LUMKOLLUM-885713 format. One record per atom (N, C-alpha, C, CB): x, y, z. Coordinates in steps of 0.1 Angstrom, whole numbers, padded with zeros to 4 digits, always signed. Last residue first. Glycine has a CB too. Example, Ala and Ser with C-alpha at 12.3 -4.5 7.8 and 13.67 -1.06 7.14 Angstrom:
<nodes>
+0128-0022+0071
+0137-0011+0071
+0129+0000+0079
+0141-0006+0057
+0132-0057+0078
+0123-0045+0078
+0132-0033+0078
+0113-0045+0090
</nodes>
This chain:
<nodes>
+0043-0040+0182
+0045-0049+0191
+0039-0064+0186
+0038-0044+0204
+0063-0018+0163
+0050-0025+0165
+0055-0034+0175
+0044-0033+0152
+0077+0011+0147
+0077+0005+0160
+0063-0004+0162
+0079+0017+0171
+0084+0003+0112
+0077+0010+0122
+0077+0004+0134
+0063+0012+0119
+0118+0004+0099
+0106-0003+0102
+0099+0005+0113
+0110-0018+0106
+0140+0016+0089
+0127+0022+0089
+0116+0014+0093
+0124+0027+0075
+0160-0013+0080
+0159-0001+0083
+0143+0005+0082
+0170+0006+0074
+0163-0040+0074
+0157-0037+0087
+0157-0022+0089
+0165-0044+0099
+0170-0040+0047
+0156-0045+0050
+0152-0043+0065
+0155-0061+0048
+0194-0029+0049
+0186-0021+0044
+0171-0027+0046
+0190-0018+0030
+0209-0051+0063
+0206-0038+0069
+0196-0029+0063
+0219-0031+0070
+0210-0067+0042
+0202-0069+0054
+0200-0058+0062
+0207-0079+0062
+0208-0047+0011
+0215-0054+0021
+0206-0059+0032
+0226-0046+0026
+0202-0046-0023
+0198-0042-0009
+0204-0051+0000
+0183-0040-0007
+0204-0034-0054
+0211-0041-0046
+0206-0036-0033
+0225-0042-0049
+0193-0032-0090
+0192-0027-0076
+0201-0037-0066
+0177-0027-0073
+0183-0024-0123
+0192-0028-0115
+0192-0023-0099
+0203-0025-0121
+0153-0027-0140
+0160-0019-0132
+0168-0025-0122
+0152-0011-0126
+0160-0045-0172
+0152-0042-0161
+0158-0032-0152
+0150-0053-0154
+0175-0048-0194
+0177-0059-0183
+0169-0055-0172
+0192-0061-0178
+0168-0025-0208
+0166-0038-0214
+0167-0050-0204
+0175-0040-0226
+0150-0002-0184
+0162-0006-0192
+0160-0020-0197
+0175-0005-0184
+0124+0020-0191
+0128+0006-0184
+0141+0002-0192
+0115-0006-0185
+0121+0053-0191
+0126+0042-0200
+0130+0029-0189
+0139+0048-0211
+0091+0068-0176
+0107+0066-0179
+0110+0055-0187
+0115+0065-0165
+0065+0069-0169
+0070+0071-0185
+0083+0074-0186
+0062+0082-0194
+0056+0059-0146
+0059+0073-0148
+0065+0078-0162
+0068+0076-0138
+0054+0032-0150
+0041+0040-0147
+0044+0056-0151
+0036+0037-0131
+0081+0023-0154
+0071+0024-0166
+0058+0034-0164
+0067+0010-0169
+0090+0026-0127
+0096+0035-0138
+0086+0036-0151
+0111+0027-0142
+0072+0007-0115
+0072+0022-0111
+0079+0032-0121
+0081+0023-0098
+0080-0016-0129
+0065-0010-0127
+0064+0005-0126
+0057-0017-0113
+0105-0020-0120
+0102-0017-0134
+0088-0011-0136
+0102-0030-0141
+0098-0024-0092
+0108-0012-0096
+0104-0010-0112
+0126-0017-0093
+0085-0049-0096
+0078-0037-0089
+0085-0024-0095
+0079-0038-0072
+0105-0066-0105
+0092-0064-0114
+0084-0051-0108
+0082-0078-0113
+0125-0064-0084
+0126-0059-0100
+0113-0056-0106
+0131-0070-0109
+0114-0078-0064
+0116-0064-0062
+0118-0058-0078
+0130-0060-0050
+0113-0104-0075
+0101-0098-0069
+0103-0082-0070
+0100-0103-0054
+0140-0107-0081
+0131-0107-0093
+0119-0101-0087
+0128-0121-0099
+0153-0106-0054
+0156-0098-0065
+0146-0098-0077
+0169-0101-0069
+0141-0103-0022
+0141-0111-0032
+0142-0104-0048
+0129-0119-0030
+0136-0083-0004
+0149-0090-0006
+0151-0098-0016
+0152-0097+0004
+0109-0079-0001
+0117-0070-0009
+0130-0074-0011
+0118-0056-0004
+0101-0100+0017
+0102-0102+0003
+0109-0093-0006
+0091-0104-0002
+0100-0088+0042
+0114-0093+0038
+0114-0098+0024
+0118-0104+0047
+0074-0078+0046
+0084-0070+0041
+0096-0075+0036
+0087-0063+0051
+0046-0095+0030
+0057-0097+0040
+0069-0088+0034
+0061-0114+0043
+0029-0082+0012
+0025-0084+0027
+0037-0085+0033
+0016-0095+0030
+0033-0082-0015
+0038-0069-0006
+0034-0071+0007
+0033-0053-0011
+0010-0087-0042
+0020-0091-0032
+0024-0080-0023
+0033-0096-0039
-0006-0074-0062
-0012-0080-0051
-0003-0085-0039
-0020-0090-0056
-0006-0045-0079
+0002-0059-0077
-0001-0061-0063
+0019-0058-0079
-0016-0028-0109
-0019-0035-0095
-0010-0046-0093
-0032-0040-0094
-0012+0002-0127
-0009-0013-0125
-0015-0015-0111
+0008-0017-0127
-0017+0025-0156
-0020+0020-0144
-0014+0007-0140
-0033+0020-0143
-0013+0054-0176
-0011+0041-0174
-0014+0038-0160
+0003+0037-0177
-0025+0076-0205
-0023+0072-0191
-0021+0057-0187
-0035+0077-0185
-0030+0077-0231
-0015+0075-0227
-0015+0072-0213
-0006+0087-0231
-0057+0076-0238
-0051+0089-0237
-0035+0089-0232
-0059+0098-0226
-0061+0049-0239
-0059+0055-0250
-0054+0069-0248
-0071+0055-0258
-0044+0034-0211
-0055+0039-0216
-0051+0047-0231
-0062+0049-0206
-0030+0004-0201
-0026+0017-0206
-0041+0021-0215
-0010+0016-0216
-0021-0017-0172
-0031-0011-0181
-0026+0003-0188
-0044-0008-0174
-0011-0047-0157
-0009-0033-0163
-0019-0029-0173
+0006-0031-0170
-0011-0069-0128
-0013-0065-0141
-0010-0051-0146
-0026-0068-0142
-0004-0096-0109
-0002-0082-0112
-0005-0081-0125
+0011-0078-0109
-0019-0119-0106
-0015-0113-0094
-0009-0099-0096
-0005-0121-0086
-0043-0140-0120
-0033-0129-0122
-0031-0122-0111
-0036-0119-0132
-0044-0175-0127
-0049-0164-0119
-0037-0153-0121
-0052-0169-0103
-0058-0204-0143
-0047-0194-0141
-0053-0182-0135
-0038-0191-0154
-0076-0232-0130
-0076-0220-0136
-0063-0211-0134
-0088-0214-0130
-0078-0252-0112
-0070-0255-0124
-0069-0243-0134
-0077-0267-0132
-0112-0243-0100
-0097-0252-0099
-0091-0253-0113
-0100-0269-0092
-0134-0227-0096
-0123-0223-0107
-0110-0233-0105
-0120-0208-0105
-0148-0236-0074
-0152-0240-0087
-0143-0238-0098
-0164-0234-0091
-0134-0221-0054
-0132-0235-0054
-0137-0243-0068
-0140-0242-0040
-0146-0197-0060
-0130-0199-0059
-0127-0213-0062
-0124-0195-0044
-0172-0202-0053
-0168-0200-0067
-0154-0198-0070
-0174-0189-0072
-0173-0209-0026
-0175-0219-0035
-0171-0215-0050
-0189-0223-0034
-0146-0200-0004
-0157-0196-0013
-0160-0205-0023
-0154-0183-0019
-0136-0215+0027
-0135-0211+0013
-0148-0207+0007
-0130-0220+0004
-0129-0185+0046
-0136-0192+0035
-0137-0206+0038
-0129-0191+0023
-0119-0164+0062
-0113-0178+0060
-0118-0185+0050
-0114-0185+0069
-0120-0131+0051
-0125-0141+0058
-0119-0155+0053
-0140-0140+0056
-0085-0136+0054
-0097-0131+0060
-0107-0125+0048
-0094-0120+0071
-0068-0155+0043
-0064-0148+0055
-0077-0141+0061
-0053-0137+0052
-0084-0189+0036
-0077-0175+0033
-0075-0166+0045
-0086-0166+0022
-0074-0223+0042
-0081-0211+0046
-0075-0198+0038
-0079-0209+0061
-0086-0232+0008
-0083-0223+0020
-0076-0230+0031
-0095-0217+0026
-0089-0241-0016
-0097-0247-0006
-0096-0241+0008
-0094-0260-0006
-0071-0232-0032
-0083-0226-0034
-0092-0231-0023
-0088-0228-0048
-0049-0245-0023
-0049-0230-0020
-0063-0225-0021
-0039-0223-0031
-0055-0270-0031
-0054-0267-0016
-0053-0253-0014
-0042-0273-0009
-0052-0268-0057
-0064-0271-0053
-0065-0267-0038
-0067-0284-0057
-0029-0241-0063
-0031-0254-0061
-0046-0256-0058
-0020-0259-0050
-0031-0215-0089
-0032-0219-0075
-0034-0234-0075
-0043-0211-0068
-0011-0206-0113
-0023-0213-0112
-0022-0220-0097
-0024-0225-0125
-0001-0171-0124
+0001-0185-0119
-0010-0193-0116
+0008-0185-0107
+0012-0141-0134
+0001-0151-0134
+0006-0164-0130
-0006-0152-0147
+0021-0109-0138
+0024-0121-0130
+0012-0130-0129
+0029-0117-0115
+0007-0093-0159
+0021-0094-0158
+0026-0105-0150
+0025-0082-0153
-0017-0089-0184
-0015-0096-0171
+0001-0098-0172
-0024-0111-0170
-0028-0059-0197
-0020-0069-0198
-0017-0075-0185
-0009-0065-0206
-0054-0041-0215
-0051-0048-0204
-0039-0060-0205
-0063-0054-0200
-0060-0010-0226
-0053-0022-0230
-0048-0030-0217
-0042-0020-0240
-0091+0008-0228
-0079+0006-0221
-0073-0008-0226
-0081+0006-0205
-0117+0016-0235
-0106+0024-0239
-0093+0021-0232
-0109+0037-0237
-0127-0017-0238
-0131-0003-0238
-0120+0005-0244
-0136+0002-0224
-0101-0037-0238
-0112-0035-0230
-0117-0021-0230
-0110-0040-0218
-0079-0059-0252
-0084-0044-0252
-0099-0045-0245
-0085-0037-0269
-0056-0080-0236
-0068-0078-0245
-0071-0061-0242
-0082-0090-0241
-0037-0108-0225
-0037-0093-0229
-0051-0092-0237
-0023-0089-0239
-0051-0128-0200
-0046-0128-0213
-0046-0112-0219
-0056-0138-0222
-0063-0130-0175
-0053-0139-0178
-0047-0139-0191
-0059-0151-0177
-0087-0117-0169
-0075-0111-0166
-0063-0117-0168
-0076-0108-0155
-0114-0122-0171
-0107-0129-0161
-0092-0123-0158
-0106-0144-0167
-0136-0092-0170
-0127-0102-0177
-0121-0111-0168
-0116-0096-0184
-0153-0073-0163
-0154-0085-0157
-0147-0096-0166
-0168-0088-0156
-0147-0047-0171
-0153-0055-0180
-0157-0070-0178
-0145-0054-0191
-0120-0048-0150
-0127-0040-0159
-0133-0050-0169
-0118-0029-0166
-0120-0072-0123
-0114-0065-0134
-0123-0058-0143
-0106-0074-0143
-0116-0082-0093
-0127-0077-0101
-0123-0067-0112
-0137-0070-0092
-0095-0110-0091
-0098-0096-0089
-0110-0093-0097
-0087-0088-0091
-0083-0135-0083
-0097-0135-0085
-0104-0120-0083
-0103-0145-0075
-0060-0131-0055
-0063-0133-0068
-0079-0132-0071
-0057-0147-0072
-0033-0121-0035
-0046-0119-0037
-0048-0125-0053
-0049-0102-0034
-0009-0135-0016
-0012-0130-0030
-0027-0132-0032
-0003-0137-0041
+0010-0129+0008
-0005-0130+0007
-0008-0125-0007
-0013-0121+0018
+0038-0154-0003
+0033-0139+0000
+0017-0140+0003
+0035-0128-0014
+0066-0171-0013
+0053-0170-0005
+0050-0156-0001
+0055-0179+0007
+0078-0173-0045
+0077-0168-0031
+0066-0167-0027
+0083-0156-0029
+0099-0179-0073
+0088-0186-0065
+0089-0180-0051
+0089-0203-0066
+0106-0169-0107
+0109-0168-0092
+0095-0174-0086
+0113-0152-0085
+0124-0161-0136
+0113-0169-0129
+0117-0169-0114
+0112-0184-0136
+0135-0127-0139
+0138-0141-0139
+0128-0148-0132
+0151-0144-0133
+0133-0097-0157
+0128-0105-0146
+0129-0120-0149
+0114-0101-0144
+0140-0081-0178
+0152-0088-0168
+0146-0096-0157
+0161-0077-0161
+0109-0067-0181
+0124-0068-0186
+0135-0072-0176
+0128-0054-0192
+0085-0065-0176
+0090-0077-0172
+0105-0079-0177
+0082-0087-0177
+0075-0039-0181
+0076-0044-0166
+0083-0055-0165
+0063-0046-0158
+0077-0036-0210
+0086-0031-0201
+0086-0036-0188
+0085-0018-0201
+0068-0071-0223
+0063-0059-0216
+0074-0050-0209
+0053-0063-0206
+0057-0103-0231
+0067-0090-0234
+0061-0077-0231
+0072-0090-0248
+0049-0120-0200
+0046-0114-0213
+0058-0106-0217
+0033-0107-0212
+0064-0148-0187
+0060-0134-0185
+0058-0130-0200
+0071-0125-0177
+0067-0175-0166
+0065-0170-0179
+0058-0157-0178
+0057-0181-0188
+0067-0182-0137
+0078-0188-0147
+0077-0184-0162
+0077-0205-0146
+0061-0180-0107
+0060-0172-0118
+0073-0175-0128
+0060-0156-0113
+0046-0200-0084
+0057-0199-0092
+0054-0191-0105
+0064-0212-0095
+0031-0192-0051
+0030-0194-0066
+0045-0193-0073
+0021-0183-0072
+0023-0198-0022
+0037-0197-0030
+0037-0200-0044
+0047-0207-0025
+0004-0180+0001
+0005-0191-0007
+0019-0189-0016
-0008-0192-0016
-0025-0170+0019
-0010-0168+0018
-0005-0182+0011
-0003-0165+0033
-0052-0157+0002
-0046-0168+0009
-0031-0164+0009
-0049-0183+0000
-0077-0139-0004
-0064-0135-0001
-0056-0146+0007
-0065-0121+0007
-0101-0134-0032
-0096-0139-0020
-0081-0138-0016
-0099-0152-0020
-0130-0116-0044
-0115-0120-0045
-0113-0129-0033
-0104-0108-0045
-0156-0117-0031
-0155-0122-0045
-0139-0125-0049
-0161-0110-0056
-0151-0110-0006
-0159-0121-0007
-0160-0126-0023
-0172-0118+0000
-0141-0078-0016
-0143-0088-0004
-0154-0097-0008
-0147-0080+0011
-0121-0073-0044
-0134-0071-0038
-0136-0081-0027
-0145-0072-0049
-0096-0055-0058
-0099-0065-0047
-0113-0063-0044
-0089-0064-0034
-0097-0041-0091
-0093-0040-0077
-0100-0054-0072
-0099-0026-0068
-0089-0025-0124
-0095-0036-0115
-0092-0033-0099
-0088-0051-0119
-0075-0006-0138
-0081-0018-0145
-0088-0028-0137
-0071-0024-0153
-0067+0017-0125
-0057+0006-0126
-0062-0006-0132
-0052+0003-0112
-0087+0039-0132
-0073+0040-0129
-0064+0030-0132
-0072+0041-0116
-0111+0024-0137
-0106+0034-0146
-0094+0037-0144
-0113+0045-0147
-0113+0008-0115
-0113+0000-0127
-0107+0010-0138
-0129-0005-0130
-0113+0028-0093
-0102+0019-0096
-0101+0011-0110
-0102+0009-0085
-0139+0039-0100
-0126+0047-0102
-0115+0039-0103
-0124+0057-0092
-0156+0017-0094
-0156+0023-0107
-0143+0031-0110
-0169+0034-0109
-0151+0015-0067
-0149+0003-0076
-0148+0010-0091
-0161-0008-0076
-0156+0031-0045
-0143+0035-0055
-0142+0024-0065
-0128+0038-0046
-0179+0024-0030
-0170+0038-0029
-0162+0041-0039
-0160+0038-0018
-0188+0002-0039
-0197+0012-0041
-0189+0026-0038
-0209+0010-0031
-0167-0016-0035
-0171-0013-0048
-0178-0001-0048
-0178-0023-0054
-0140-0009-0014
-0153-0012-0013
-0160-0007-0027
-0159-0006+0000
-0107-0019-0025
-0117-0010-0022
-0131-0014-0021
-0116+0001-0031
-0074-0029-0027
-0086-0031-0023
-0096-0021-0020
-0085-0038-0013
-0048-0022-0034
-0057-0026-0046
-0070-0027-0040
-0052-0040-0053
-0036-0021-0010
-0039-0007-0016
-0047-0011-0029
-0025+0002-0019
-0025-0044-0001
-0038-0041+0003
-0043-0027-0004
-0037-0040+0019
-0003-0043-0030
-0010-0051-0020
-0023-0047-0015
-0002-0052-0009
-0002-0010-0047
+0005-0022-0040
-0005-0029-0029
+0019-0017-0033
-0011+0007-0076
-0014+0003-0061
-0007-0011-0057
-0030+0002-0059
-0007+0036-0096
-0003+0023-0092
-0007+0018-0078
+0011+0022-0094
-0013+0056-0123
-0016+0055-0108
-0013+0039-0106
-0033+0059-0104
-0003+0084-0142
-0003+0072-0140
-0007+0069-0126
+0008+0067-0143
-0022+0110-0162
-0010+0106-0152
-0014+0091-0146
-0009+0117-0137
-0040+0120-0179
-0029+0112-0184
-0019+0108-0174
-0021+0119-0194
-0057+0137-0168
-0049+0144-0175
-0036+0135-0179
-0046+0157-0168
-0074+0121-0155
-0080+0127-0166
-0068+0135-0174
-0092+0138-0162
-0058+0115-0133
-0060+0105-0144
-0065+0111-0156
-0068+0093-0140
-0061+0139-0118
-0047+0135-0122
-0048+0125-0135
-0040+0128-0109
-0087+0136-0112
-0084+0146-0120
-0070+0146-0124
-0086+0158-0115
-0087+0114-0094
-0094+0112-0107
-0089+0124-0117
-0110+0113-0105
-0076+0126-0072
-0067+0115-0081
-0073+0114-0096
-0068+0097-0073
-0096+0142-0065
-0083+0148-0068
-0074+0139-0078
-0076+0151-0053
-0118+0124-0060
-0118+0135-0072
-0104+0140-0075
-0127+0149-0069
-0107+0111-0039
-0110+0104-0051
-0110+0113-0063
-0122+0098-0050
-0108+0132-0022
-0096+0127-0023
-0096+0118-0037
-0092+0118-0010
-0138+0138-0019
-0126+0147-0022
-0113+0142-0028
-0123+0154-0009
-0158+0122-0012
-0152+0120-0025
-0142+0129-0028
-0163+0122-0036
-0153+0119+0021
-0161+0118+0012
-0156+0114-0002
-0168+0129+0013
-0127+0114+0034
-0131+0127+0031
-0143+0128+0020
-0118+0134+0026
-0112+0084+0018
-0115+0091+0031
-0122+0107+0026
-0099+0092+0043
-0103+0069-0003
-0119+0072-0001
-0120+0079+0012
-0129+0058-0001
-0075+0068+0000
-0081+0076-0010
-0096+0078-0010
-0078+0070-0023
-0070+0053+0022
-0067+0068+0022
-0074+0074+0011
-0052+0071+0020
-0091+0027+0032
-0082+0032+0022
-0082+0047+0022
-0086+0027+0008
-0111+0015+0049
-0098+0024+0055
-0090+0030+0044
-0088+0016+0064
-0125-0002+0033
-0131+0012+0038
-0121+0021+0044
-0141+0010+0050
-0098-0011+0014
-0110-0014+0019
-0117+0000+0023
-0108-0024+0031
-0064-0010+0028
-0073-0005+0017
-0087-0010+0023
-0069-0013+0002
-0032+0003+0037
-0043-0004+0039
-0055+0001+0030
-0046-0003+0053
-0007+0009+0009
-0013+0012+0022
-0025+0001+0025
-0017+0028+0022
+0007+0025-0015
+0010+0013-0008
+0005+0014+0008
+0027+0010-0009
+0001+0039-0044
-0004+0038-0031
+0000+0025-0025
-0019+0039-0031
+0018+0063-0066
+0015+0048-0063
+0012+0050-0047
+0031+0036-0066
+0015+0084-0096
+0015+0083-0081
+0012+0067-0077
+0004+0093-0075
+0031+0103-0122
+0023+0090-0116
+0024+0093-0099
+0032+0074-0121
+0040+0129-0127
+0037+0120-0139
+0029+0107-0133
+0052+0114-0147
+0031+0161-0112
+0033+0147-0109
+0033+0140-0125
+0021+0140-0098
+0022+0187-0108
+0032+0183-0116
+0037+0169-0116
+0043+0191-0113
+0011+0182-0074
+0014+0190-0086
+0025+0186-0094
+0015+0202-0083
+0012+0167-0050
+0006+0160-0063
+0008+0170-0076
-0011+0156-0061
+0023+0183-0031
+0031+0172-0038
+0025+0166-0050
+0033+0162-0028
+0003+0197-0022
+0010+0204-0032
+0019+0193-0039
+0018+0215-0027
-0008+0186+0001
-0012+0183-0012
-0006+0189-0024
-0024+0184-0012
+0005+0178+0029
+0007+0190+0020
+0002+0184+0005
+0023+0195+0020
+0001+0155+0040
-0006+0165+0047
-0005+0178+0037
+0000+0168+0061
-0008+0125+0020
+0000+0137+0024
-0007+0148+0029
+0007+0141+0012
-0022+0097+0040
-0025+0107+0030
-0015+0120+0033
-0040+0111+0031
+0003+0078+0055
-0010+0083+0050
-0011+0093+0041
-0018+0087+0060
+0032+0076+0063
+0021+0078+0072
+0008+0083+0068
+0024+0086+0081
+0049+0098+0036
+0050+0087+0047
+0036+0087+0055
+0063+0089+0057
+0059+0102+0005
+0050+0107+0015
+0047+0096+0027
+0036+0110+0008
+0085+0109-0017
+0079+0099-0008
+0071+0106+0003
+0089+0090-0001
+0094+0110-0051
+0090+0117-0040
+0085+0107-0030
+0081+0128-0044
+0120+0109-0076
+0109+0102-0067
+0109+0109-0055
+0112+0086-0064
+0126+0114-0109
+0127+0120-0096
+0118+0114-0089
+0125+0134-0095
+0143+0101-0137
+0133+0100-0128
+0135+0106-0114
+0130+0087-0127
+0166+0101-0153
+0155+0106-0159
+0141+0104-0149
+0154+0099-0173
+0184+0074-0138
+0182+0084-0146
+0168+0088-0152
+0190+0082-0155
+0182+0067-0105
+0178+0061-0118
+0176+0075-0126
+0163+0050-0118
+0190+0070-0078
+0200+0074-0088
+0195+0071-0102
+0214+0067-0084
+0168+0061-0063
+0172+0074-0061
+0182+0080-0073
+0179+0073-0048
+0158+0036-0065
+0155+0043-0076
+0161+0058-0075
+0140+0042-0076
+0161+0024-0040
+0165+0018-0052
+0164+0027-0065
+0156+0006-0054
+0148+0042-0023
+0163+0043-0024
+0169+0035-0035
+0169+0038-0011
+0120+0037-0030
+0127+0050-0034
+0141+0049-0032
+0121+0064-0026
+0121+0011-0017
+0116+0013-0031
+0124+0025-0036
+0100+0014-0033
+0125+0018+0009
+0134+0011+0003
+0133+0010-0012
+0134-0002+0008
+0102+0035+0014
+0116+0042+0015
+0125+0033+0009
+0121+0045+0029
+0083+0014+0013
+0082+0026+0003
+0095+0032+0002
+0072+0036+0008
+0089-0002+0032
+0089-0007+0020
+0091+0004+0011
+0079-0015+0017
+0087+0016+0055
+0098+0010+0054
+0100+0004+0038
+0099-0001+0066
+0058+0021+0054
+0068+0031+0053
+0082+0025+0052
+0067+0041+0065
+0045-0005+0054
+0044+0005+0043
+0055+0016+0042
+0031+0011+0044
+0046-0034+0060
+0058-0022+0064
+0056-0013+0054
+0074-0026+0066
+0031-0057+0061
+0026-0043+0059
+0034-0031+0064
+0013-0042+0067
+0051-0070+0086
+0040-0075+0077
+0035-0058+0073
+0027-0087+0085
+0070-0066+0107
+0075-0070+0092
+0064-0076+0082
+0086-0082+0094
+0047-0070+0134
+0062-0065+0127
+0065-0074+0115
+0077-0067+0138
+0012-0070+0124
+0025-0072+0133
+0037-0067+0124
+0027-0088+0139
-0007-0040+0112
-0003-0056+0112
+0009-0057+0120
+0000-0062+0096
+0003-0007+0102
-0007-0018+0106
-0001-0032+0106
-0018-0019+0096
+0010+0027+0098
+0013+0014+0104
+0000+0005+0106
+0019+0015+0118
-0005+0042+0069
+0000+0041+0083
+0003+0028+0089
-0010+0045+0091
+0012+0040+0035
+0000+0041+0045
+0006+0041+0060
-0011+0028+0044
+0030+0062+0014
+0029+0050+0021
+0018+0052+0033
+0044+0047+0026
+0033+0070-0020
+0025+0073-0009
+0024+0061+0001
+0011+0077-0015
+0054+0081-0043
+0051+0071-0035
+0045+0073-0023
+0061+0063-0034
+0055+0100-0071
+0052+0101-0058
+0049+0087-0055
+0041+0110-0056
+0077+0111-0098
+0068+0099-0091
+0067+0100-0077
+0075+0085-0094
+0084+0127-0128
+0082+0129-0113
+0071+0116-0108
+0074+0145-0111
+0111+0128-0149
+0097+0122-0146
+0094+0124-0133
+0095+0107-0150
+0133+0153-0158
+0129+0141-0152
+0115+0138-0148
+0136+0140-0143
+0134+0168-0191
+0132+0169-0176
+0127+0156-0170
+0123+0180-0173
+0133+0166-0217
+0148+0162-0211
+0144+0161-0195
+0162+0174-0216
+0111+0179-0225
+0113+0166-0229
+0123+0158-0220
+0117+0165-0243
+0120+0205-0220
+0108+0199-0211
+0109+0184-0215
+0091+0207-0214
+0142+0210-0238
+0143+0210-0223
+0131+0203-0216
+0144+0225-0218
+0126+0207-0260
+0139+0198-0259
+0140+0197-0243
+0154+0205-0266
+0110+0229-0260
+0105+0216-0260
+0114+0205-0256
+0100+0213-0272
+0129+0249-0261
+0120+0249-0250
+0115+0234-0249
+0107+0261-0251
+0142+0246-0286
+0150+0243-0274
+0140+0243-0261
+0162+0255-0272
+0117+0251-0302
+0125+0237-0303
+0132+0235-0288
+0137+0237-0318
+0114+0277-0295
+0104+0270-0291
+0111+0253-0293
+0090+0274-0301
+0138+0288-0303
+0134+0291-0290
+0124+0280-0288
+0128+0304-0288
+0135+0284-0332
+0146+0279-0326
+0144+0278-0309
+0158+0288-0331
+0112+0300-0338
+0112+0285-0339
+0122+0276-0331
+0113+0282-0352
+0122+0325-0332
+0111+0319-0325
+0110+0304-0325
+0099+0323-0330
+0141+0327-0353
+0146+0327-0338
+0133+0323-0329
+0152+0342-0334
+0125+0326-0373
+0133+0316-0373
+0140+0314-0358
+0144+0319-0384
+0111+0350-0369
+0103+0337-0370
+0113+0325-0367
+0094+0336-0385
+0131+0369-0372
+0122+0366-0359
+0116+0355-0358
+0110+0375-0357
+0137+0366-0397
+0147+0364-0388
+0139+0361-0374
+0158+0376-0387
+0113+0373-0411
+0119+0361-0411
+0130+0357-0402
+0122+0359-0422
+0114+0400-0402
+0102+0391-0397
+0107+0378-0399
+0088+0393-0405
+0135+0409-0415
+0136+0411-0402
+0125+0401-0397
+0134+0427-0398
+0129+0407-0443
+0140+0398-0438
+0139+0400-0423
+0154+0403-0444
+0108+0424-0444
+0104+0412-0447
+0117+0402-0440
+0101+0411-0463
+0123+0449-0440
+0112+0443-0430
+0109+0430-0432
+0100+0451-0431
+0138+0448-0464
+0143+0449-0450
+0135+0442-0440
+0144+0462-0447
</nodes>
């Protein structure tokens, strides 16, 4: 009798454990989008409006819960608890929100990464001062913008070929003018134009194109350049968006576009970023990519008051 009772309890425990695991597996993935403080003229670096627009596009996406934090570093850091991924769309360099408060914020994000959480950065958010956070950004997202090594011209690349990757699902070829950074400082000093394993990380270029000679000759946005090493690489393919996956399962991506707010109205431009957000949080990207529709009113909504 006692043996039968023990067996029954064991069976019930296994059922309870299986049910608990099923519930956990079915729980929505949690994604936090952090928007920086206002900067630049109107309709440029509209971090708050752009973040809210992306969140709106994902508000009904199955299996994903999106939170938004506006105007800089979250005042309540409890929003970082229980996350699957965080994305930073903000000013970078020495002003980057992640490098403020000495190393405290860096260490907070690094702790998330150490537990397999995803990190993504959009536009200026990919730039850091190497001595402040270069090693961390290579570990988190596979690379970063470095002043005077990378460059930031406004130009109009054509993206016509894409690798097989969840981020590229349903993305059609497109051409669009933006402040597309290139010649990034990638992990292992790779050029970043082909998929490869680098240490504990798998690197995949997502958006690549070849700048014209005129683009390489400048001027760049700042400093205006040109830089001899950028000119010397004429004819070389460059990567403007990339994705990485670590052996621990953690993911990261960098996207250097996003300067001009109105570009979010371009469907392929928007889709490749929405796909990346979903992938980063380890939700399932649909076979045709993330579907979304925005209107002119949506593009005009939530813009920061600027002169």
